[in-house]
C-alpha positions in Angstrom: 69.5 102.7 101.8 70.9 105.6 100.4 71.1 108.8 102.4 70.4 109.9 105.7 67.1 110.3 107.0 65.6 112.7 109.0 64.6 111.5 113.0 61.3 110.8 113.9 60.3 112.2 117.1 57.2 110.8 118.8 57.8 111.2 122.5 57.1 114.2 124.7 60.2 115.4 126.5 61.1 114.0 129.8 61.1 115.3 133.5 63.7 116.5 135.4 65.9 113.0 136.5 64.4 110.9 133.7 66.2 108.5 131.9 66.1 110.7 128.6 63.0 110.4 128.1 61.8 106.8 128.6 59.5 105.2 130.5 61.9 103.8 133.6 60.0 100.8 133.7 60.5 100.1 130.3 64.3 100.9 130.2 67.1 99.2 132.3 69.1 101.8 133.6 73.0 101.5 133.4 75.2 100.7 136.0 77.5 103.7 137.2 80.4 101.6 136.7 82.1 99.9 134.5 80.7 102.5 132.0 77.4 101.7 130.3 79.0 100.7 126.9 78.6 97.6 124.9 76.0 96.4 127.4 74.0 94.3 125.2 75.9 92.2 122.5 78.7 94.3 121.7 77.2 97.3 120.5 78.9 101.2 120.1 78.3 104.7 119.7 80.7 106.4 118.3 80.7 110.3 118.0 82.1 111.3 114.4 80.6 114.4 113.6 79.4 117.6 115.7 79.2 121.1 116.2 80.2 122.7 119.1 77.6 125.6 119.5 74.1 125.5 119.1 72.7 128.8 117.9 69.1 129.3 120.1 66.2 127.5 117.9 68.4 125.9 115.5 68.1 121.9 115.2 71.2 119.9 117.1 72.6 117.3 114.8 74.8 114.4 116.1 76.3 112.1 113.9 77.2 108.5 115.1 79.2 105.6 113.9 78.0 102.0 115.5 80.4 99.2 115.7 80.2 95.7 117.0 77.8 92.8 116.2 75.5 95.0 114.2 73.8 91.9 112.3 73.5 89.1 115.2 72.2 91.6 117.9 70.4 94.4 115.9 69.9 92.9 112.6 71.5 95.7 110.9 73.1 94.3 107.3 74.0 96.3 104.3 71.3 96.4 101.9 71.9 94.1 99.1 70.0 93.1 96.0 69.4 89.6 94.5 71.0 88.7 91.3 68.5 88.9 88.5 67.4 85.2 87.6 67.3 84.2 84.0 64.0 84.2 82.2 62.7 80.6 80.9 60.9 80.8 78.0 58.2 77.7 76.9 58.2 76.8 73.0 54.8 77.8 71.3 53.8 74.3 69.4 54.9 71.3 70.4 57.3 69.3 68.1 55.3 66.8 65.9 56.0 63.3 66.6 56.0 60.7 63.5 55.0 57.4 64.5 56.4 54.2 63.1 55.0 52.3 59.7 52.1 49.9 60.4 51.8 46.6 58.9 48.1 45.4 58.2 47.3 42.0 58.5 44.1 39.6 58.4 42.0 40.8 61.2 42.1 39.2 64.4 39.1 38.7 66.8 40.0 39.1 70.6 39.0 36.8 73.2 35.6 37.2 75.3 35.9 37.1 78.8 32.2 36.7 80.4 33.8 37.9 83.9 34.9 41.2 83.0 36.1 43.5 85.7 34.1 46.5 86.6 35.7 49.7 85.9 38.1 51.5 88.7 37.7 55.1 89.5 41.5 56.3 90.3 41.0 59.5 92.5 42.4 62.4 92.0 46.1 62.8 93.4 46.3 64.9 96.6 48.6 68.2 97.5 50.1 68.4 100.8 49.5 71.6 102.1 52.6 74.1 102.6 53.9 75.4 105.4 53.7 78.8 106.6 56.5 80.8 108.3 55.9 84.1 110.0 59.4 86.0 110.2 59.7 88.4 113.5 60.3 92.2 112.9 63.6 93.4 113.9 64.3 94.6 117.2 63.4 98.4 117.4 66.1 100.6 117.8 65.4 103.9 120.1 67.3 106.7 121.3 67.0 108.9 124.2 68.5 112.3 124.5 68.8 114.4 127.7 70.7 117.2 128.4 71.9 118.5 131.7 72.8 121.8 133.9 75.0 123.6 132.1 78.8 123.5 133.2 79.8 126.5 134.5 83.6 125.6 136.2 85.5 122.5 136.0 89.0 122.5 137.9 91.9 120.8 136.1 91.6 117.6 138.4 88.0 117.6 138.0 86.9 113.7 136.9 83.6 115.2 136.0 84.0 115.4 132.1 85.9 112.3 132.1 82.6 110.6 133.6 80.4 112.4 131.2 82.0 112.4 128.0 82.6 109.9 125.3 82.2 106.4 124.4 82.4 105.5 128.0 80.4 107.6 129.3 78.8 106.8 133.3 74.7 107.2 132.7 74.3 108.1 136.6 77.2 110.5 136.3 75.0 113.6 134.6 73.8 116.1 137.5 70.2 118.4 136.7 68.2 116.9 134.0 67.2 120.0 132.1 64.7 118.2 129.1 64.8 115.1 127.3 63.5 113.8 123.9 62.9 109.6 122.8 63.3 109.1 119.1 61.7 105.7 118.6 62.4 103.3 115.6 65.6 105.2 114.2 66.6 102.2 111.9 65.5 104.3 109.0 68.4 106.8 110.2 70.8 104.1 109.9 73.0 103.5 106.9 74.6 100.2 106.8 78.0 100.2 104.9 79.4 97.4 103.1 81.7 96.9 105.8 79.8 96.2 108.4 79.8 99.5 110.2 76.5 101.6 110.4 76.0 105.5 110.5 73.4 107.3 112.8 72.3 110.8 112.2 70.2 112.2 114.8 68.3 115.4 114.5 66.8 117.2 117.3 64.9 120.3 117.4 65.7 122.8 119.8 63.8 125.5 121.7 64.6 128.4 124.4 61.3 128.2 126.0 61.6 130.0 129.3 58.2 129.0 130.8 59.1 125.6 131.1 56.8 124.5 128.2 59.0 123.1 125.7 57.7 121.2 123.2 57.1 117.6 123.2 59.3 117.2 120.1 62.0 119.6 121.1 65.0 119.7 123.5 64.7 123.0 125.6 68.0 124.8 126.2 66.6 127.4 128.0 69.7 129.6 129.0 73.4 130.3 127.3 75.9 127.7 128.8 77.7 124.6 127.9 75.2 121.8 127.9 76.0 118.1 128.9 74.4 115.8 126.2 73.3 112.2 126.8 72.4 109.7 124.2 71.3 106.2 125.0 70.7 103.5 122.3 68.0 101.1 123.3 67.2 97.9 121.5 63.6 97.0 122.2 63.8 97.7 125.7 67.5 97.0 126.2 69.9 100.1 127.0 72.8 98.9 124.8 75.1 101.8 124.7 75.4 105.3 126.3 77.3 108.5 125.0 78.0 112.0 126.5 79.1 115.1 124.4 78.7 118.7 125.2 77.0 121.4 123.2 77.2 125.5 123.9 73.7 127.2 123.2 75.1 130.8 122.3 73.1 133.8 123.5 70.1 135.1 122.0 69.2 138.7 121.2 67.6 139.2 124.6 70.6 137.0 126.6 73.1 139.4 128.6 76.6 137.8 127.6 80.0 139.0 129.1 82.5 140.0 126.8 84.8 137.3 125.9 88.5 137.3 123.7 88.6 134.1 121.9 91.5 131.8 122.1 93.9 132.1 119.6 95.8 128.8 118.3 98.6 128.7 116.3 100.5 125.7 114.5 104.3 125.9 114.4 107.0 123.1 113.7 111.0 123.3 113.6 113.2 120.8 111.2 116.1 120.1 112.8 119.7 120.7 111.2 121.3 117.6 109.6 124.8 118.6 110.8 123.7 119.5 114.3 124.3 117.1 117.2 122.2 114.6 117.5 120.7 115.6 113.9 121.0 113.2 110.8 119.9 113.9 107.0 116.7 111.1 107.2 115.7 113.0 110.6 115.5 115.9 108.8 113.9 114.5 106.0 111.2 112.8 108.1 110.9 116.1 110.2 110.2 117.9 107.1 107.8 115.2 105.6 105.6 116.0 108.5 105.8 119.3 108.1 104.3 118.8 104.4 101.7 116.2 105.6 100.5 118.7 108.1 100.3 121.7 105.9 98.4 119.0 103.3 95.9 118.1 105.9 94.8 121.6 107.6 93.3 124.8 106.5 95.2 126.5 109.2 98.8 128.2 108.2 101.7 126.6 109.7 104.9 128.4 111.1 107.9 126.2 110.2 111.7 126.7 110.5 113.0 124.7 107.9 116.8 124.9 107.1 117.0 126.2 103.7 119.4 123.1 102.6 116.2 120.7 103.5 113.8 122.8 101.9 116.0 122.9 98.5 116.9 119.0 98.9 113.2 118.3 99.3 112.0 120.7 96.8 114.7 119.1 94.1 113.1 115.9 94.6 109.4 117.0 94.3 108.4 116.6 90.6 105.0 116.8 91.2 105.2 120.5 93.1 103.5 118.8 96.3 105.7 120.5 98.6 105.0 123.8 97.0 101.3 123.6 97.1 101.5 122.4 100.6 103.2 125.3 101.9 101.4 127.7 99.9 99.9 129.6 102.5 101.9 128.9 105.3 105.0 130.7 106.8 108.6 130.2 106.9 111.1 131.3 109.9 113.8 133.2 108.8 117.2 130.8 109.2 120.8 131.3 108.6 122.0 129.3 105.3 124.5 127.3 107.4 123.9 126.6 111.1 124.9 129.4 113.2 124.2 129.6 116.9 123.5 133.2 117.0 125.0 133.4 120.9 128.1 131.5 119.8 128.5 134.2 116.9 128.0 137.3 119.0 130.2 136.1 121.8 132.8 135.9 119.2 132.3 138.9 117.5 130.6 137.5 114.5 127.2 139.0 114.9 127.6 140.5 111.1 128.4 137.0 109.9 125.5 135.9 111.4 123.6 138.6 109.8 124.9 137.9 106.5 123.9 134.2 106.9 120.3 134.9 108.1 119.8 136.9 105.0 121.4 134.9 102.2 118.9 132.3 104.2 116.2 134.5 103.8 117.0 135.0 100.2 117.4 131.5 99.3 114.3 130.5 100.9 112.2 133.0 99.0 113.9 132.0 95.6 112.9 128.3 96.2 109.3 129.0 97.6 108.4 132.7 96.3 104.6 132.0 97.0 105.6 131.1 100.9 105.9 134.0 103.4 109.6 134.2 104.7 110.3 136.4 107.5 111.9 137.7 110.7 108.8 137.8 113.0 109.3 134.9 115.1 112.5 132.9 116.0 111.8 129.5 117.2 114.8 128.4 119.5 115.8 124.6 120.0 119.0 125.5 121.9 119.5 127.9 124.5 120.0 131.6 124.0 122.3 134.6 125.9 121.3 137.8 126.5 123.4 138.7 123.8 121.9 136.6 121.6 118.6 137.6 122.0 119.6 141.0 121.8 121.1 140.5 118.4 117.9 139.0 117.4 115.8 141.8 118.4 117.9 144.1 116.6 117.6 142.1 113.5 114.0 142.6 113.7 112.5 139.2 115.5 109.0 140.1 117.7 109.1 137.5 119.9 110.8 133.7 120.8 109.3 130.6 121.1 110.4 127.6 123.2 109.4 124.6 125.5 108.8 125.3 128.9 112.3 122.8 129.6 114.7 125.4 127.5 113.0 128.0 129.6 113.7 126.4 132.8 117.0 125.7 132.0 117.8 129.2 131.0 115.8 131.3 132.9 114.1 129.6 135.7 111.9 127.7 136.8 108.9 130.0 137.5 106.7 128.0 135.1 105.0 131.0 133.7 101.5 130.4 131.6 102.0 129.1 128.3 98.7 131.2 126.7 100.5 134.9 127.0 103.9 136.3 126.4 106.9 136.3 129.3 109.1 139.5 128.7 112.7 138.5 129.9 115.1 141.3 129.9 117.7 142.1 127.6 120.8 143.7 128.2 120.4 147.4 126.9 117.3 147.6 129.4 114.9 146.5 127.1 113.1 142.9 127.0 112.4 140.3 124.5 108.7 138.8 124.3 108.9 135.0 124.4 106.0 132.2 124.3 106.1 129.0 125.4 104.7 125.7 123.5 101.3 124.6 125.2 101.0 121.4 126.9 98.3 120.6 124.7 101.4 119.5 122.8 101.8 115.9 124.8 99.0 114.9 123.3 99.8 115.3 119.7 102.6 112.8 119.0 102.4 110.1 117.2 102.2 107.6 120.3 99.9 110.0 122.0 97.6 110.3 119.5 97.6 106.5 119.0 96.3 105.9 122.5 93.8 108.7 122.2 92.4 106.9 119.3 92.0 103.8 120.5 89.6 105.0 123.1 87.8 107.7 121.0 87.6 109.4 118.2 89.0 112.6 116.5 85.5 114.5 117.1 85.2 113.6 120.7 88.8 114.2 121.6 88.2 117.5 119.5 84.9 118.1 121.7 86.5 117.7 125.3 89.3 119.4 124.4 87.6 122.8 122.7 85.5 122.4 126.1 88.4 122.4 128.3 90.2 125.5 126.5 86.6 127.1 126.8 86.1 126.6 130.5 89.9 127.3 131.2 89.4 130.6 129.4 86.4 131.7 131.5 87.7 130.8 134.8 91.1 132.6 134.6 89.4 135.9 133.0 87.5 135.6 129.4 88.8 139.2 128.7 92.3 138.2 128.5 93.9 137.5 125.0 95.5 134.4 125.4 97.4 132.2 122.5 98.4 128.5 122.4 101.1 127.5 120.7 100.4 123.6 119.3 103.2 121.7 118.7 105.0 118.3 120.0 107.0 118.5 122.8 110.2 118.3 121.0 109.0 121.0 118.6 108.0 118.5 115.4 105.2 118.8 113.8 102.0 117.6 115.7 100.3 114.5 114.2 97.3 116.0 111.9 94.7 113.2 112.8 93.5 115.1 116.2 94.7 118.9 115.0 92.3 118.4 111.9 89.2 117.5 114.0 90.0 120.3 116.6 90.4 123.2 113.8 86.9 121.8 112.4 85.5 122.1 115.7 87.3 125.7 116.5 85.2 126.5 113.3 82.1 126.0 114.9 82.5 128.5 118.2 83.6 131.7 118.4 85.7 131.3 121.4 88.5 129.1 119.6 90.4 130.5 116.5 93.2 129.3 114.4 95.7 132.2 113.2 99.0 132.5 111.9 101.9 132.6 114.5 103.1 136.1 112.7 99.8 137.7 114.2 100.3 136.6 117.6 101.9 140.0 119.0 98.6 141.7 118.1 96.1 139.4 119.6 98.0 138.5 122.9 98.5 139.8 126.0 101.6 139.7 128.4 101.3 138.3 131.5 102.8 140.1 135.0 106.4 139.2 136.7 105.5 137.5 140.3 106.9 139.4 142.8 110.8 138.6 143.4 111.2 136.8 139.9 114.0 138.1 137.9 113.6 136.9 134.4 117.0 137.6 132.6 118.7 136.0 129.9 121.9 134.0 130.4 125.4 135.7 130.3 126.6 133.1 128.1 124.9 130.2 125.8 125.6 128.0 123.1 129.0 126.5 122.1 132.1 128.7 121.9 133.4 129.6 119.1 136.1 131.9 120.1 139.1 129.8 119.7 138.0 128.3 116.2 137.7 132.0 115.2 141.0 132.9 116.0 142.4 129.8 114.2 140.2 130.5 110.8 141.6 134.2 111.1 145.2 133.1 111.2 144.3 130.4 108.7 143.0 133.2 106.4 146.0 135.3 106.8 148.2 132.2 105.9 146.2 131.5 102.9 146.0 134.8 101.7 150.2 134.9 101.7 150.4 131.7 99.9 147.7 132.9 97.7 149.7 136.0 96.4 152.0 133.9 94.8 149.7 132.6 92.3 149.1 134.0 88.9 146.6 136.3 88.3 143.0 134.7 88.0 144.0 131.9 89.8 140.6 131.4 92.4 141.9 129.2 94.7 141.7 132.1 97.6 138.1 132.4 97.0 137.3 128.7 97.1 139.7 128.8 100.6 137.8 131.9 102.2 134.8 130.2 101.0 135.5 127.2 102.8 136.8 128.9 106.0 133.5 131.0 106.0 131.4 127.6 106.2 133.7 127.1 109.2 131.8 129.6 110.9 129.1 127.1 112.2 127.7 125.4 115.2 127.2 122.6 112.8 130.5 121.1 113.4 132.8 120.2 115.7 136.0 121.8 116.8 137.8 119.0 115.9 136.3 118.7 112.4 136.9 122.6 112.1 140.3 122.2 112.7 140.9 119.3 110.5 139.5 121.0 107.7 141.8 124.1 108.3 144.8 122.3 108.8 143.9 120.7 105.2 143.9 124.2 103.7 147.3 125.0 105.5 148.6 122.0 104.1 148.0 123.0 100.6 149.2 126.7 101.2 152.3 125.1 102.9 153.2 123.0 99.9 153.2 126.4 97.7 155.3 128.1 100.0 158.0 125.3 100.3 158.3 125.3 96.5 160.6 128.0 96.5 164.5 127.1 96.7 166.6 129.7 98.3 169.9 131.1 96.4 173.1 129.3 98.1 175.4 131.8 100.1 178.1 132.9 97.5 181.0 135.8 97.6 181.2 138.9 95.1 183.8 141.7 94.5 183.0 144.8 93.0 185.4 146.9 91.4 183.1 149.9 90.5 180.8 151.7 92.1 177.7 149.8 90.6 177.4 146.1 89.4 174.7 143.6 89.1 174.7 140.2 91.2 172.6 136.9 90.1 170.4 134.9 92.2 169.3 132.0 91.4 166.1 130.7 92.9 164.3 127.4 92.4 160.5 126.4 91.7 159.5 122.5 92.7 155.9 123.3 91.8 154.1 122.6 88.7 153.0 126.1 88.5 154.3 129.6 88.2 155.2 131.0 91.9 155.7 135.0 92.0 157.9 135.9 95.2 159.6 139.1 96.4 163.5 139.4 96.7 164.9 141.7 99.3 168.5 142.9 100.0 170.1 144.5 103.0 173.5 146.1 103.3 175.4 148.3 105.1 177.4 149.5 102.5 175.8 148.8 99.3 172.8 150.0 98.0 170.4 148.1 95.8 168.2 149.9 93.2 165.5 147.6 92.5 164.9 146.1 96.1 161.7 144.4 96.9 161.4 143.4 93.4 158.7 140.7 92.7 160.0 137.9 90.6 158.4 135.2 88.6 159.7 131.8 88.8 159.5 129.2 86.1 157.8 125.6 87.4 160.0 122.9 87.9 163.1 125.0 86.8 165.8 127.6 88.4 165.7 131.2 87.6 168.4 133.8 87.6 167.8 137.3 88.9 170.1 140.0 88.0 170.0 142.2 91.2 171.8 146.2 90.4 174.1 147.0 93.0 175.4 150.2 94.2 178.7 150.7 96.4 179.0 153.3 99.4 182.4 152.5 100.5 185.3 149.8 100.2 185.6 147.0 102.3 184.0 143.7 102.9 180.8 143.7 104.3 177.5 140.9 104.6 174.5 141.3 102.3 171.4 139.5 103.5 169.1 138.2 101.1 165.4 137.6 102.1 162.9 135.8 99.6 159.2 137.0 100.3 155.7 136.2 99.1 154.2 139.3 97.7 152.4 140.0 101.0 155.6 140.1 102.9 155.7 136.5 104.6 159.4 135.0 104.7 160.1 132.3 102.9 162.6 129.9 104.7 165.4 132.3 106.9 167.5 135.1 105.3 170.7 133.8 103.2 173.6 135.8 104.0 176.0 136.7 100.9 179.6 138.4 101.3 180.6 141.8 99.4 184.0 142.9 98.8 184.3 146.7 97.3 187.3 148.1 95.9 185.9 150.8 93.9 187.7 153.9 95.4 190.8 153.9 94.6 193.3 156.5 92.6 191.5 160.3 91.7 188.8 159.0 93.8 190.9 158.4 96.8 192.6 162.0 96.2 189.2 163.8 96.0 188.4 162.4 98.8 191.6 163.2 100.9 190.9 166.6 99.2 187.1 167.0 100.4 188.1 166.2 104.1 191.5 168.6 104.4 189.0 171.5 103.2 186.7 170.4 105.7 189.2 170.4 108.2 190.2 173.9 107.2 186.6 175.2 107.0 186.1 173.9 110.6 189.0 175.6 112.1 188.5 178.6 110.9 184.9 178.5 111.9 186.7 177.9 115.4 189.0 180.7 115.4 186.0 183.0 114.5 184.2 182.0 117.1 187.1 182.7 119.5 187.6 185.8 118.9 184.0 187.0 119.1 184.0 185.5 122.8 186.9 187.3 123.4 185.7 190.8 121.8 182.3 189.9 124.1 184.6 189.8 127.4 185.8 192.9 126.9 183.0 195.0 126.6 181.5 193.4 129.4 184.3 194.3 131.6 184.4 197.8 130.2 180.5 198.2 131.0 181.7 197.4 134.8 183.4 201.0 135.6 181.6 203.6 137.9 178.9 205.9 136.8 180.0 210.1 136.5 177.7 211.9 138.6 175.0 213.9 136.9 175.6 217.2 135.5 171.6 218.5 134.6 170.3 219.5 131.3 172.6 221.4 129.0 171.8 225.1 129.2 170.9 226.6 125.4 167.8 227.6 123.5 164.7 225.4 123.2 165.6 223.4 126.2 163.0 223.4 129.1 164.5 225.2 132.3 167.3 227.0 130.5 168.5 230.1 131.3 167.6 232.4 128.5 168.5 235.7 130.3 165.1 237.8 129.7 
């Protein structure tokens, strides 16, 4: 029968304590233990569709899958149509029969029998009566539905939900019956599929009658709250299965409702670096495939940390564009283009390198997926962070950090804060970095855990229970607190999508739970306080040390640059070498691997340097004040190389010293060096060959010079100059002695006794003079 028919409501509401509306004498009560499931021939109820909330006065709709021996117990079989029978058509006229020819002879006379037998009457044939078979009607299928007092408080270790929810609900575990309705003859509401399974749709009117006058065909929900719902399937008078669920009746216009903030759920996932310790390309590809699968299955945005190299490889292999389509509305967390631990980089003085690599990674992801948001809102920490590393992330604009509780305990402390609000962890500059721990619900979202859950429940049943626990926990701990929970696998892998899809669908039916992008959490999540005596700070040191490697790389850069200066203009080897060295500033490889690469580059540079053959020592004689000497330099490589030739001597000068010389490949080159003599005599001349950047190639070579340039007139002039110098010095000395003697005599005269003061002279114009008047 195609489609699903509405249920026929035939029996009045049940009183408190009744078995879901059935007459207790006609319904066999299910025992408390074991659960009342598969009690008659193996029939089960599995919930596959339900809304979590119920608006006042709207129908309650539940969709179940019936399992078990449906044909044998309930006579539920797929509807089939008998194949048509081919019609049989009789001929309109019988075919004519031609008698064989008859030969006519003389007439014959039949013998006469005086005692002829009397005629015999043959009775007509009799027909045996066909026995009639009476087919009994199929067993009647009845549904009893009852609701119970709202759940107001369930502690974390309370087994109440275990006893009233799902396929193994205990019939007698429910407390405080509110109302009940019975649906008789629900067979028309069952659709049997070709695979033998059947779908039962139950639609129950509801009301909010406050005078306890609920209608006989509706289920009463008198006040807002989360109501347990018990559904029982009866075959004739036998209880076949019990199922439990909950619905939340929302507030009517006149109901008083305390204000409440919704709980926000966000999906996050991390893909390991292929070169990280313990990582591999296959594992990274598998992790990314899980992200794509989850993104394809759900409507809510996912925040994924995907290494740019993994993303690029996946897109290159995706001809159909499935990856780009799946991630179009999701978020990519910013990552460095090569593996580089931020704590290790900052500790080694490579914070700028980390920043450059991060920007390069952002650019790469934006170019690969221009329609997917990539930003620095969230840093997903899969490795420990130091205070300096967290500070650097904060300075780069990251708004909060995501990590597992285990990583938090290893770095900050074992105080185990709540996973539904931010934790502020102090930074070295006096500020703090908000951190959000992934939720423990992730332990149920691994492949193995999901398989175990689905062996005992449907995704809808799991989602009902999960939303119930989230809402009750939120209301118990303070419904006005803004809470957020990060959903991911415990190792930060993408969660299994089967349960997430059901949870997402269930969240759309309740205002108390919602899914949002992780980047939006700072605006909708509160920060939890710090317990007394607890100090939350980042560790001083975290991550592998790169200090020795960076020092080794720095020395190698100088050596490679020196060797590269010998190459001809336009040679790109130095750029290639530096690119390799840049790639070694990473935590994706070990120190041994990095050192091996550096040593290989050094060997190449050393080959260039050792290709130079220095000149042999020799002695040369100069008979003039200037001359040239010839130095023969060799080059055993297959390319031109440039070197600097430097000469030093106490008695010679070199007008063209530090001269850059280009040496022919696989040959010797004679270099002419101009020389000027300062004086006669024999002196050593030191010849040094260097790279253009000043690195010495081999040891110095010592030549011997003999200068006989200053003879004849030159010597006379030199002697005359010396004599003139001595004469000037002697004359100057005599003048100084005479000046000193004169000064001494003057000082002696000044030492005589003073004459008496005779007073001022007389005369006109002098004050006090006698004028005779």
